[in-house]
N, C-alpha and C positions, 0 to 999 in steps of 0.2 A: 504493500500499499504506500502510495506516494503521500508523505506528511503534509506537503504544501497543500493538496486539494482536499484531503480527507476521505472519508469511506464514501460520503454521498457520491462524489465525482466518479471515484473509481468503480464502484459498484454499478452506477448508471451506465457509464460509457462502456464497461465490459458486457454487460448484459444486452444493450442497445445494438452494440456492435455484432455481438454473436447472433442475435436477432435478424438483423440487416444481411448477414452473410449467408444465412440459411442453415447455420451450424445446427440449430436446435429450434423446436416448437416451443412455445411458452406453455407453462403449467399453471394456469390461473389458480387453481387450488392450493398448490404449493406457495405461490406468491401471496395469497391471502393469509396462509398459515404464517409465513415469515412477518407480515405485518401484525398479525395478532400476537406472535411472539415477542416482537419487538415493543408492542404496547404493554404486555404483560411484565417484561424485564424493566421498562421505564417505571411502572407502577410499583414494583418491588423494591427497585433501588431507591426511589422517591421516599417511600416509607422508611426504608432501612436508614436513610441517611440521616434520621434524626438520632440514632443510635451510635454514630461515628465517635470515637473516643479522641481523636485529635484531628488537627488540621491536614495532616498528610492523608489520613484515611478518608477525610472529607473531600479532598481534592481528587483522588482516585475514584471516588464514587461519582463525583460530578462529571469526570471525564468519560466514565462508562455510561452514565445517563446521556451525554452529549452524542457518543458513538451510537447508542441505541436509537436517539432521535434522528439522526443522519441516516442509519440503515432504514428506519421506518418511512422517512420522507422519500428515499430513493426506491423504495419498493412501492410506494404510492404512485411516484411519477411514472414508474415502469408499468404500473397497472394501468395508469391513464393513457400512456403511449400506445399499449396493446389494444386498449378498447377503442381508441381513435382510429388505429390501422383497421381493425374490424369493422367500425362503422363506415370507414372510407371504401373498403373492399365491398361490403353489402350494397352500399349505395351504387357504386359503379356496376356491380353484378345485376342489380335492378334495371338500371339505366340501359345495359346492354340486352337485357331480356325483352325490353320495350322498345329497342331499336333507337334509342336516342344517340348511342354512341357505338362504334365498331370495335370489337375485340381485336387487339393487336399485341405486339411485343411489350411495348410501354405500359400496357394495362398490368400485364404479369409483373413488371418492375415496380408498380405503385404509382406510375405517372399518368396523368389524364392530360390529353393535348386538346380536349374539346373545351376546356375553360378558357 
């Protein structure tokens, strides 16, 4: 992980690049579980922060909370990206079905030249 950008940028960019290259298909159930796990981690760490015995322990807890929030935010952004791609593809498939646009190689790559 590159410390300059944080977990959000690293996670988001790596997943989006893999999706764009066609290396894997998104597993929406697993992404939702990652989001729920991150929320649970944040909740537990926030409650446990009240019991930190010194400032060093508190700083570690705050850093872990920040990492969990970045992970949660990245997974939410990935989910939004996937949903947007699915809506775009469905809309274009509907337009092709009704003859508004012609299917071509650009459509397969996610590009619509009719706009």
